[in-house]
Each structure stands twice: as C-alpha cells, then as structure tokens.
All heavy atoms as TSV, in Angstrom:
chain	resi	resn	atom	element	x	y	z
A	1	MET	N	N	7.290	0.234	-10.304
A	1	MET	CA	C	7.209	-0.056	-8.880
A	1	MET	C	C	7.006	1.258	-8.119
A	1	MET	O	O	7.712	2.223	-8.353
A	1	MET	CB	C	8.496	-0.736	-8.426
A	1	MET	CG	C	8.540	-1.050	-6.949
A	1	MET	SD	S	7.540	-2.433	-6.412
A	1	MET	CE	C	8.410	-3.800	-7.126
A	2	ILE	N	N	6.038	1.255	-7.253
A	2	ILE	CA	C	5.727	2.419	-6.416
A	2	ILE	C	C	6.115	2.076	-4.987
A	2	ILE	O	O	5.703	1.033	-4.467
A	2	ILE	CB	C	4.221	2.750	-6.484
A	2	ILE	CG1	C	3.807	3.051	-7.923
A	2	ILE	CG2	C	3.878	3.907	-5.560
A	2	ILE	CD1	C	2.300	3.062	-8.130
A	3	THR	N	N	6.904	2.916	-4.354
A	3	THR	CA	C	7.270	2.717	-2.955
A	3	THR	C	C	6.619	3.821	-2.138
A	3	THR	O	O	6.738	5.006	-2.459
A	3	THR	CB	C	8.794	2.747	-2.762
A	3	THR	OG1	O	9.374	1.699	-3.551
A	3	THR	CG2	C	9.166	2.515	-1.306
A	4	LEU	N	N	5.913	3.391	-1.097
A	4	LEU	CA	C	5.156	4.325	-0.265
A	4	LEU	C	C	5.606	4.263	1.187
A	4	LEU	O	O	5.910	3.180	1.699
A	4	LEU	CB	C	3.670	3.969	-0.311
A	4	LEU	CG	C	3.015	3.971	-1.680
A	4	LEU	CD1	C	1.635	3.345	-1.598
A	4	LEU	CD2	C	2.921	5.382	-2.222
A	5	ASN	N	N	5.617	5.421	1.829
A	5	ASN	CA	C	5.794	5.495	3.280
A	5	ASN	C	C	4.405	5.444	3.902
A	5	ASN	O	O	3.522	6.212	3.509
A	5	ASN	CB	C	6.490	6.795	3.682
A	5	ASN	CG	C	7.931	6.819	3.242
A	5	ASN	OD1	O	8.638	5.838	3.337
A	5	ASN	ND2	N	8.358	7.959	2.730
A	6	VAL	N	N	4.228	4.531	4.853
A	6	VAL	CA	C	2.931	4.353	5.516
A	6	VAL	C	C	3.182	4.366	7.021
A	6	VAL	O	O	3.343	3.319	7.650
A	6	VAL	CB	C	2.251	3.040	5.080
A	6	VAL	CG1	C	0.830	2.976	5.603
A	6	VAL	CG2	C	2.271	2.878	3.565
A	7	PRO	N	N	3.236	5.543	7.643
A	7	PRO	CA	C	3.617	5.643	9.049
A	7	PRO	C	C	2.708	4.887	10.010
A	7	PRO	O	O	3.153	4.442	11.065
A	7	PRO	CB	C	3.578	7.141	9.342
A	7	PRO	CG	C	3.224	7.830	8.092
A	7	PRO	CD	C	2.982	6.830	7.025
A	8	ASP	N	N	1.428	4.712	9.658
A	8	ASP	CA	C	0.486	4.043	10.557
A	8	ASP	C	C	0.514	2.519	10.448
A	8	ASP	O	O	-0.200	1.837	11.176
A	8	ASP	CB	C	-0.938	4.535	10.296
A	8	ASP	CG	C	-1.098	6.010	10.621
A	8	ASP	OD1	O	-0.309	6.531	11.429
A	8	ASP	OD2	O	-2.021	6.636	10.064
A	9	MET	N	N	1.313	1.962	9.555
A	9	MET	CA	C	1.399	0.513	9.372
A	9	MET	C	C	2.386	-0.071	10.383
A	9	MET	O	O	3.540	0.326	10.422
A	9	MET	CB	C	1.871	0.205	7.948
A	9	MET	CG	C	1.999	-1.270	7.656
A	9	MET	SD	S	2.614	-1.578	5.983
A	9	MET	CE	C	4.318	-1.025	6.117
A	10	SER	N	N	1.895	-1.033	11.191
A	10	SER	CA	C	2.794	-1.569	12.212
A	10	SER	C	C	2.683	-3.071	12.452
A	10	SER	O	O	3.461	-3.612	13.216
A	10	SER	CB	C	2.554	-0.834	13.538
A	10	SER	OG	O	1.215	-1.047	13.956
A	11	CYS	N	N	1.716	-3.743	11.812
A	11	CYS	CA	C	1.518	-5.159	12.148
A	11	CYS	C	C	0.939	-5.933	10.972
A	11	CYS	O	O	0.628	-5.365	9.926
A	11	CYS	CB	C	0.608	-5.283	13.368
A	11	CYS	SG	S	-1.076	-4.695	13.051
A	12	ALA	N	N	0.760	-7.231	11.177
A	12	ALA	CA	C	0.222	-8.097	10.134
A	12	ALA	C	C	-1.215	-7.722	9.787
A	12	ALA	O	O	-1.635	-7.853	8.631
A	12	ALA	CB	C	0.309	-9.550	10.570
A	13	HIS	N	N	-1.976	-7.264	10.767
A	13	HIS	CA	C	-3.345	-6.820	10.475
A	13	HIS	C	C	-3.310	-5.657	9.479
A	13	HIS	O	O	-4.088	-5.637	8.518
A	13	HIS	CB	C	-4.066	-6.391	11.756
A	13	HIS	CG	C	-5.377	-5.729	11.494
A	13	HIS	ND1	N	-6.503	-6.435	11.108
A	13	HIS	CD2	C	-5.747	-4.427	11.515
A	13	HIS	CE1	C	-7.499	-5.582	10.918
A	13	HIS	NE2	N	-7.066	-4.359	11.175
A	14	CYS	N	N	-2.417	-4.722	9.716
A	14	CYS	CA	C	-2.275	-3.572	8.811
A	14	CYS	C	C	-1.966	-4.039	7.388
A	14	CYS	O	O	-2.600	-3.589	6.430
A	14	CYS	CB	C	-1.163	-2.642	9.282
A	14	CYS	SG	S	-1.386	-1.935	10.923
A	15	SER	N	N	-1.002	-4.930	7.259
A	15	SER	CA	C	-0.626	-5.398	5.926
A	15	SER	C	C	-1.776	-6.146	5.262
A	15	SER	O	O	-1.953	-6.073	4.052
A	15	SER	CB	C	0.638	-6.253	5.972
A	15	SER	OG	O	0.437	-7.420	6.733
A	16	GLY	N	N	-2.587	-6.846	6.044
A	16	GLY	CA	C	-3.746	-7.536	5.487
A	16	GLY	C	C	-4.785	-6.577	4.936
A	16	GLY	O	O	-5.331	-6.794	3.847
A	17	VAL	N	N	-5.068	-5.514	5.676
A	17	VAL	CA	C	-6.027	-4.501	5.223
A	17	VAL	C	C	-5.500	-3.820	3.962
A	17	VAL	O	O	-6.245	-3.604	2.991
A	17	VAL	CB	C	-6.304	-3.470	6.337
A	17	VAL	CG1	C	-7.122	-2.300	5.817
A	17	VAL	CG2	C	-6.996	-4.131	7.513
A	18	ILE	N	N	-4.226	-3.487	3.966
A	18	ILE	CA	C	-3.615	-2.822	2.813
A	18	ILE	C	C	-3.648	-3.734	1.596
A	18	ILE	O	O	-3.998	-3.311	0.487
A	18	ILE	CB	C	-2.182	-2.376	3.154
A	18	ILE	CG1	C	-2.235	-1.230	4.173
A	18	ILE	CG2	C	-1.414	-1.972	1.901
A	18	ILE	CD1	C	-0.896	-0.902	4.821
A	19	THR	N	N	-3.295	-5.005	1.790
A	19	THR	CA	C	-3.308	-5.962	0.680
A	19	THR	C	C	-4.710	-6.075	0.094
A	19	THR	O	O	-4.885	-6.051	-1.133
A	19	THR	CB	C	-2.811	-7.344	1.145
A	19	THR	OG1	O	-1.451	-7.214	1.581
A	19	THR	CG2	C	-2.897	-8.371	0.032
A	20	LYS	N	N	-5.720	-6.198	0.945
A	20	LYS	CA	C	-7.106	-6.313	0.478
A	20	LYS	C	C	-7.505	-5.087	-0.339
A	20	LYS	O	O	-8.115	-5.210	-1.408
A	20	LYS	CB	C	-8.038	-6.494	1.668
A	20	LYS	CG	C	-9.471	-6.716	1.284
A	20	LYS	CD	C	-10.330	-6.985	2.504
A	20	LYS	CE	C	-11.790	-7.166	2.096
A	20	LYS	NZ	N	-12.646	-7.438	3.250
A	21	ALA	N	N	-7.153	-3.904	0.131
A	21	ALA	CA	C	-7.500	-2.669	-0.572
A	21	ALA	C	C	-6.792	-2.585	-1.925
A	21	ALA	O	O	-7.409	-2.239	-2.938
A	21	ALA	CB	C	-7.143	-1.461	0.284
A	22	LEU	N	N	-5.503	-2.925	-1.946
A	22	LEU	CA	C	-4.750	-2.850	-3.196
A	22	LEU	C	C	-5.195	-3.904	-4.187
A	22	LEU	O	O	-5.237	-3.657	-5.394
A	22	LEU	CB	C	-3.253	-2.956	-2.917
A	22	LEU	CG	C	-2.640	-1.773	-2.159
A	22	LEU	CD1	C	-1.203	-2.053	-1.790
A	22	LEU	CD2	C	-2.758	-0.492	-2.975
A	23	ARG	N	N	-5.568	-5.091	-3.708
A	23	ARG	CA	C	-6.078	-6.146	-4.597
A	23	ARG	C	C	-7.429	-5.763	-5.199
A	23	ARG	O	O	-7.742	-6.166	-6.316
A	23	ARG	CB	C	-6.195	-7.463	-3.854
A	23	ARG	CG	C	-4.878	-8.068	-3.466
A	23	ARG	CD	C	-4.420	-9.092	-4.479
A	23	ARG	NE	N	-3.226	-9.752	-3.965
A	23	ARG	CZ	C	-2.019	-9.575	-4.465
A	23	ARG	NH1	N	-1.852	-8.790	-5.504
A	23	ARG	NH2	N	-0.986	-10.188	-3.949
A	24	ALA	N	N	-8.221	-4.986	-4.471
A	24	ALA	CA	C	-9.491	-4.507	-5.027
A	24	ALA	C	C	-9.232	-3.563	-6.197
A	24	ALA	O	O	-9.988	-3.545	-7.170
A	24	ALA	CB	C	-10.314	-3.820	-3.951
A	25	LEU	N	N	-8.169	-2.779	-6.107
A	25	LEU	CA	C	-7.785	-1.873	-7.183
A	25	LEU	C	C	-7.187	-2.650	-8.352
A	25	LEU	O	O	-7.522	-2.410	-9.509
A	25	LEU	CB	C	-6.780	-0.833	-6.668
A	25	LEU	CG	C	-6.190	0.124	-7.698
A	25	LEU	CD1	C	-7.271	1.081	-8.199
A	25	LEU	CD2	C	-5.025	0.897	-7.097
A	26	ASP	N	N	-6.286	-3.582	-8.048
A	26	ASP	CA	C	-5.563	-4.335	-9.082
A	26	ASP	C	C	-5.296	-5.747	-8.577
A	26	ASP	O	O	-4.345	-5.969	-7.815
A	26	ASP	CB	C	-4.246	-3.632	-9.406
A	26	ASP	CG	C	-3.434	-4.346	-10.475
A	26	ASP	OD1	O	-3.864	-5.406	-10.970
A	26	ASP	OD2	O	-2.345	-3.845	-10.808
A	27	PRO	N	N	-6.118	-6.708	-8.971
A	27	PRO	CA	C	-5.938	-8.086	-8.502
A	27	PRO	C	C	-4.579	-8.694	-8.859
A	27	PRO	O	O	-4.122	-9.618	-8.197
A	27	PRO	CB	C	-7.069	-8.859	-9.198
A	27	PRO	CG	C	-8.077	-7.823	-9.551
A	27	PRO	CD	C	-7.303	-6.553	-9.803
A	28	ALA	N	N	-3.907	-8.160	-9.868
A	28	ALA	CA	C	-2.616	-8.696	-10.297
A	28	ALA	C	C	-1.426	-7.965	-9.669
A	28	ALA	O	O	-0.277	-8.292	-9.967
A	28	ALA	CB	C	-2.510	-8.637	-11.817
A	29	ALA	N	N	-1.676	-7.001	-8.804
A	29	ALA	CA	C	-0.585	-6.223	-8.196
A	29	ALA	C	C	0.339	-7.137	-7.392
A	29	ALA	O	O	-0.109	-8.087	-6.753
A	29	ALA	CB	C	-1.143	-5.137	-7.300
A	30	VAL	N	N	1.614	-6.812	-7.438
A	30	VAL	CA	C	2.611	-7.477	-6.599
A	30	VAL	C	C	2.916	-6.512	-5.466
A	30	VAL	O	O	3.304	-5.366	-5.710
A	30	VAL	CB	C	3.886	-7.820	-7.401
A	30	VAL	CG1	C	4.928	-8.452	-6.501
A	30	VAL	CG2	C	3.546	-8.738	-8.574
A	31	ILE	N	N	2.711	-6.986	-4.232
A	31	ILE	CA	C	2.803	-6.112	-3.063
A	31	ILE	C	C	3.867	-6.643	-2.115
A	31	ILE	O	O	3.886	-7.835	-1.806
A	31	ILE	CB	C	1.442	-6.057	-2.332
A	31	ILE	CG1	C	0.339	-5.647	-3.308
A	31	ILE	CG2	C	1.506	-5.109	-1.141
A	31	ILE	CD1	C	-1.053	-5.955	-2.825
A	32	GLY	N	N	4.753	-5.761	-1.673
A	32	GLY	CA	C	5.786	-6.129	-0.705
A	32	GLY	C	C	5.754	-5.170	0.471
A	32	GLY	O	O	5.397	-3.997	0.323
A	33	PHE	N	N	6.129	-5.684	1.630
A	33	PHE	CA	C	6.104	-4.878	2.856
A	33	PHE	C	C	7.466	-4.871	3.528
A	33	PHE	O	O	8.139	-5.889	3.590
A	33	PHE	CB	C	5.078	-5.449	3.852
A	33	PHE	CG	C	3.668	-5.369	3.365
A	33	PHE	CD1	C	3.100	-6.425	2.672
A	33	PHE	CD2	C	2.911	-4.239	3.593
A	33	PHE	CE1	C	1.802	-6.357	2.208
A	33	PHE	CE2	C	1.608	-4.153	3.134
A	33	PHE	CZ	C	1.056	-5.216	2.440
A	34	GLU	N	N	7.851	-3.714	4.029
A	34	GLU	CA	C	9.013	-3.553	4.905
A	34	GLU	C	C	8.471	-2.921	6.177
A	34	GLU	O	O	8.426	-1.695	6.315
A	34	GLU	CB	C	10.078	-2.673	4.262
A	34	GLU	CG	C	10.771	-3.319	3.086
A	34	GLU	CD	C	11.896	-2.461	2.541
A	34	GLU	OE1	O	12.479	-1.670	3.302
A	34	GLU	OE2	O	12.171	-2.582	1.345
A	35	MET	N	N	8.031	-3.778	7.088
A	35	MET	CA	C	7.366	-3.293	8.293
A	35	MET	C	C	8.266	-2.385	9.124
A	35	MET	O	O	7.813	-1.369	9.640
A	35	MET	CB	C	6.870	-4.469	9.139
A	35	MET	CG	C	5.842	-5.340	8.433
A	35	MET	SD	S	4.389	-4.462	7.858
A	35	MET	CE	C	3.454	-4.406	9.361
A	36	HIS	N	N	9.540	-2.744	9.268
A	36	HIS	CA	C	10.440	-1.948	10.107
A	36	HIS	C	C	10.676	-0.551	9.542
A	36	HIS	O	O	10.982	0.375	10.292
A	36	HIS	CB	C	11.762	-2.693	10.338
A	36	HIS	CG	C	12.532	-2.965	9.080
A	36	HIS	ND1	N	12.187	-3.989	8.215
A	36	HIS	CD2	C	13.596	-2.350	8.550
A	36	HIS	CE1	C	13.031	-3.979	7.190
A	36	HIS	NE2	N	13.889	-2.998	7.367
A	37	ASN	N	N	10.524	-0.389	8.225
A	37	ASN	CA	C	10.675	0.932	7.598
A	37	ASN	C	C	9.336	1.601	7.331
A	37	ASN	O	O	9.303	2.712	6.798
A	37	ASN	CB	C	11.415	0.805	6.266
A	37	ASN	CG	C	12.863	0.451	6.439
A	37	ASN	OD1	O	13.458	0.736	7.465
A	37	ASN	ND2	N	13.447	-0.183	5.436
A	38	HIS	N	N	8.239	0.915	7.649
A	38	HIS	CA	C	6.891	1.420	7.378
A	38	HIS	C	C	6.716	1.741	5.899
A	38	HIS	O	O	6.189	2.798	5.536
A	38	HIS	CB	C	6.561	2.645	8.238
A	38	HIS	CG	C	6.647	2.385	9.700
A	38	HIS	ND1	N	5.610	1.812	10.413
A	38	HIS	CD2	C	7.651	2.573	10.587
A	38	HIS	CE1	C	5.977	1.687	11.669
A	38	HIS	NE2	N	7.211	2.140	11.805
A	39	GLN	N	N	7.178	0.806	5.042
A	39	GLN	CA	C	7.073	1.022	3.603
A	39	GLN	C	C	6.343	-0.135	2.923
A	39	GLN	O	O	6.408	-1.277	3.362
A	39	GLN	CB	C	8.450	1.167	2.965
A	39	GLN	CG	C	9.146	2.457	3.335
A	39	GLN	CD	C	10.404	2.692	2.543
A	39	GLN	OE1	O	11.074	1.752	2.122
A	39	GLN	NE2	N	10.735	3.955	2.353
A	40	VAL	N	N	5.660	0.227	1.838
A	40	VAL	CA	C	4.965	-0.737	0.984
A	40	VAL	C	C	5.461	-0.519	-0.438
A	40	VAL	O	O	5.550	0.626	-0.896
A	40	VAL	CB	C	3.435	-0.541	1.031
A	40	VAL	CG1	C	2.730	-1.507	0.094
A	40	VAL	CG2	C	2.913	-0.694	2.445
A	41	GLN	N	N	5.778	-1.615	-1.121
A	41	GLN	CA	C	6.132	-1.550	-2.532
A	41	GLN	C	C	4.990	-2.185	-3.315
A	41	GLN	O	O	4.530	-3.277	-2.973
A	41	GLN	CB	C	7.428	-2.306	-2.841
A	41	GLN	CG	C	8.666	-1.737	-2.188
A	41	GLN	CD	C	8.837	-2.202	-0.767
A	41	GLN	OE1	O	8.476	-3.324	-0.447
A	41	GLN	NE2	N	9.379	-1.355	0.078
A	42	VAL	N	N	4.550	-1.493	-4.356
A	42	VAL	CA	C	3.437	-1.974	-5.167
A	42	VAL	C	C	3.845	-1.932	-6.640
A	42	VAL	O	O	4.219	-0.877	-7.150
A	42	VAL	CB	C	2.175	-1.102	-4.975
A	42	VAL	CG1	C	1.003	-1.702	-5.722
A	42	VAL	CG2	C	1.856	-0.925	-3.498
A	43	ASP	N	N	3.777	-3.085	-7.275
A	43	ASP	CA	C	4.007	-3.159	-8.716
A	43	ASP	C	C	2.631	-3.327	-9.351
A	43	ASP	O	O	1.997	-4.379	-9.209
A	43	ASP	CB	C	4.922	-4.333	-9.045
A	43	ASP	CG	C	5.396	-4.308	-10.479
A	43	ASP	OD1	O	5.048	-3.359	-11.216
A	43	ASP	OD2	O	6.104	-5.242	-10.881
A	44	THR	N	N	2.160	-2.273	-9.996
A	44	THR	CA	C	0.803	-2.230	-10.537
A	44	THR	C	C	0.781	-1.422	-11.825
A	44	THR	O	O	1.700	-0.643	-12.090
A	44	THR	CB	C	-0.168	-1.611	-9.507
A	44	THR	OG1	O	-1.479	-1.585	-10.064
A	44	THR	CG2	C	0.244	-0.225	-9.086
A	45	THR	N	N	-0.275	-1.602	-12.586
A	45	THR	CA	C	-0.451	-0.800	-13.800
A	45	THR	C	C	-1.105	0.538	-13.488
A	45	THR	O	O	-1.161	1.412	-14.339
A	45	THR	CB	C	-1.320	-1.557	-14.823
A	45	THR	OG1	O	-2.568	-1.888	-14.223
A	45	THR	CG2	C	-0.618	-2.827	-15.294
A	46	HIS	N	N	-1.597	0.717	-12.273
A	46	HIS	CA	C	-2.231	1.977	-11.865
A	46	HIS	C	C	-1.174	2.989	-11.443
A	46	HIS	O	O	-0.063	2.623	-11.040
A	46	HIS	CB	C	-3.215	1.732	-10.722
A	46	HIS	CG	C	-4.393	0.921	-11.147
A	46	HIS	ND1	N	-5.521	1.486	-11.689
A	46	HIS	CD2	C	-4.606	-0.409	-11.129
A	46	HIS	CE1	C	-6.384	0.535	-11.981
A	46	HIS	NE2	N	-5.854	-0.629	-11.650
A	47	ASN	N	N	-1.536	4.263	-11.502
A	47	ASN	CA	C	-0.574	5.302	-11.131
A	47	ASN	C	C	-0.523	5.483	-9.610
A	47	ASN	O	O	-1.373	4.976	-8.876
A	47	ASN	CB	C	-0.880	6.625	-11.844
A	47	ASN	CG	C	-2.219	7.221	-11.464
A	47	ASN	OD1	O	-2.702	7.059	-10.345
A	47	ASN	ND2	N	-2.837	7.924	-12.407
A	48	ALA	N	N	0.471	6.211	-9.165
A	48	ALA	CA	C	0.699	6.403	-7.727
A	48	ALA	C	C	-0.486	7.089	-7.053
A	48	ALA	O	O	-0.852	6.740	-5.925
A	48	ALA	CB	C	1.977	7.209	-7.498
A	49	ALA	N	N	-1.109	8.041	-7.725
A	49	ALA	CA	C	-2.245	8.745	-7.130
A	49	ALA	C	C	-3.393	7.784	-6.820
A	49	ALA	O	O	-4.017	7.871	-5.758
A	49	ALA	CB	C	-2.715	9.864	-8.050
A	50	ALA	N	N	-3.671	6.854	-7.729
A	50	ALA	CA	C	-4.735	5.875	-7.502
A	50	ALA	C	C	-4.408	4.983	-6.318
A	50	ALA	O	O	-5.270	4.687	-5.483
A	50	ALA	CB	C	-4.962	5.042	-8.765
A	51	VAL	N	N	-3.155	4.564	-6.223
A	51	VAL	CA	C	-2.721	3.705	-5.119
A	51	VAL	C	C	-2.825	4.461	-3.791
A	51	VAL	O	O	-3.339	3.936	-2.798
A	51	VAL	CB	C	-1.286	3.183	-5.361
A	51	VAL	CG1	C	-0.756	2.455	-4.151
A	51	VAL	CG2	C	-1.254	2.282	-6.595
A	52	ILE	N	N	-2.370	5.698	-3.762
A	52	ILE	CA	C	-2.425	6.512	-2.542
A	52	ILE	C	C	-3.877	6.748	-2.118
A	52	ILE	O	O	-4.196	6.675	-0.928
A	52	ILE	CB	C	-1.653	7.831	-2.748
A	52	ILE	CG1	C	-0.154	7.536	-2.799
A	52	ILE	CG2	C	-1.982	8.837	-1.650
A	52	ILE	CD1	C	0.708	8.703	-3.231
A	53	ASN	N	N	-4.761	6.979	-3.073
A	53	ASN	CA	C	-6.179	7.187	-2.755
A	53	ASN	C	C	-6.797	5.938	-2.140
A	53	ASN	O	O	-7.564	6.027	-1.174
A	53	ASN	CB	C	-6.959	7.609	-3.998
A	53	ASN	CG	C	-6.672	9.034	-4.408
A	53	ASN	OD1	O	-6.229	9.844	-3.602
A	53	ASN	ND2	N	-6.913	9.342	-5.666
A	54	VAL	N	N	-6.478	4.772	-2.676
A	54	VAL	CA	C	-7.005	3.510	-2.141
A	54	VAL	C	C	-6.466	3.276	-0.730
A	54	VAL	O	O	-7.201	2.843	0.160
A	54	VAL	CB	C	-6.654	2.337	-3.081
A	54	VAL	CG1	C	-6.841	0.997	-2.407
A	54	VAL	CG2	C	-7.497	2.414	-4.333
A	55	MET	N	N	-5.205	3.577	-0.531
A	55	MET	CA	C	-4.597	3.408	0.793
A	55	MET	C	C	-5.285	4.320	1.811
A	55	MET	O	O	-5.607	3.896	2.919
A	55	MET	CB	C	-3.105	3.733	0.736
A	55	MET	CG	C	-2.303	2.795	-0.135
A	55	MET	SD	S	-1.828	1.306	0.686
A	55	MET	CE	C	-0.737	1.934	1.911
A	56	ALA	N	N	-5.521	5.573	1.443
A	56	ALA	CA	C	-6.182	6.523	2.346
A	56	ALA	C	C	-7.598	6.063	2.667
A	56	ALA	O	O	-8.032	6.140	3.823
A	56	ALA	CB	C	-6.183	7.915	1.733
A	57	ALA	N	N	-8.310	5.573	1.668
A	57	ALA	CA	C	-9.679	5.099	1.883
A	57	ALA	C	C	-9.707	3.900	2.826
A	57	ALA	O	O	-10.677	3.699	3.560
A	57	ALA	CB	C	-10.327	4.751	0.549
A	58	ALA	N	N	-8.633	3.125	2.832
A	58	ALA	CA	C	-8.534	1.959	3.718
A	58	ALA	C	C	-8.078	2.340	5.126
A	58	ALA	O	O	-7.988	1.500	6.005
A	58	ALA	CB	C	-7.572	0.931	3.122
A	59	GLY	N	N	-7.758	3.619	5.325
A	59	GLY	CA	C	-7.353	4.090	6.652
A	59	GLY	C	C	-5.857	4.151	6.862
A	59	GLY	O	O	-5.379	4.308	7.986
A	60	TYR	N	N	-5.097	4.051	5.769
A	60	TYR	CA	C	-3.640	4.092	5.853
A	60	TYR	C	C	-3.086	5.157	4.910
A	60	TYR	O	O	-2.659	4.849	3.790
A	60	TYR	CB	C	-3.046	2.708	5.534
A	60	TYR	CG	C	-3.377	1.706	6.594
A	60	TYR	CD1	C	-4.506	0.906	6.506
A	60	TYR	CD2	C	-2.592	1.597	7.728
A	60	TYR	CE1	C	-4.838	0.007	7.515
A	60	TYR	CE2	C	-2.903	0.706	8.736
A	60	TYR	CZ	C	-4.032	-0.083	8.624
A	60	TYR	OH	O	-4.350	-0.954	9.627
A	61	PRO	N	N	-3.085	6.411	5.341
A	61	PRO	CA	C	-2.528	7.471	4.491
A	61	PRO	C	C	-1.071	7.171	4.155
A	61	PRO	O	O	-0.313	6.697	5.011
A	61	PRO	CB	C	-2.631	8.716	5.364
A	61	PRO	CG	C	-3.574	8.367	6.468
A	61	PRO	CD	C	-3.540	6.888	6.629
A	62	ALA	N	N	-0.721	7.429	2.906
A	62	ALA	CA	C	0.624	7.109	2.442
A	62	ALA	C	C	1.171	8.269	1.623
A	62	ALA	O	O	0.414	9.055	1.044
A	62	ALA	CB	C	0.588	5.845	1.595
A	63	THR	N	N	2.494	8.347	1.563
A	63	THR	CA	C	3.182	9.302	0.722
A	63	THR	C	C	4.234	8.555	-0.084
A	63	THR	O	O	4.701	7.477	0.327
A	63	THR	CB	C	3.867	10.408	1.546
A	63	THR	OG1	O	4.788	9.802	2.466
A	63	THR	CG2	C	2.837	11.236	2.308
A	64	LEU	N	N	4.625	9.125	-1.202
A	64	LEU	CA	C	5.686	8.508	-1.991
A	64	LEU	C	C	6.998	8.544	-1.219
A	64	LEU	O	O	7.331	9.544	-0.579
A	64	LEU	CB	C	5.852	9.227	-3.323
A	64	LEU	CG	C	4.737	8.998	-4.345
A	64	LEU	CD1	C	4.947	9.901	-5.563
A	64	LEU	CD2	C	4.672	7.548	-4.774
A	65	ALA	N	N	7.722	7.455	-1.287
A	65	ALA	CA	C	9.010	7.372	-0.594
A	65	ALA	C	C	10.100	7.982	-1.443
A	65	ALA	O	O	9.987	8.086	-2.635
A	65	ALA	CB	C	9.350	5.922	-0.288
C-alpha cells in the first residue's frame, strides 16, 4: 500500500481525475481517498515512483506520506 500526500486534491473532480490516471497505470489498483487529509492510498503492483509520475502527469503532484 502506497500512501501519498496530494495537496492540490480538494474535490470529487480531483479524485475522478486521479482514479482515471491510476487505473490507466494499473486497472486492478485499489484506490482510497482521504479528502480532508489530502491523501490517496493506492494498493498496486507498481512502485511508488511510477505512481507519483502518473499523478504528476495528471496534474496532481504527490509525495510519499
């Protein structure tokens, strides 16, 4: 499980864009959101660097929590 801080995430639109980007990387990923903490949890077979790169490309820079 990878937990990321995503400071620019604030609404359902944001989570939709993030979900779409992460599903393109790994269709089987399990994705959870904590909007009030600006965090995303991703259970994937890909490493954290790949997930962070996809998030940045989608317009949501992230760091490991």
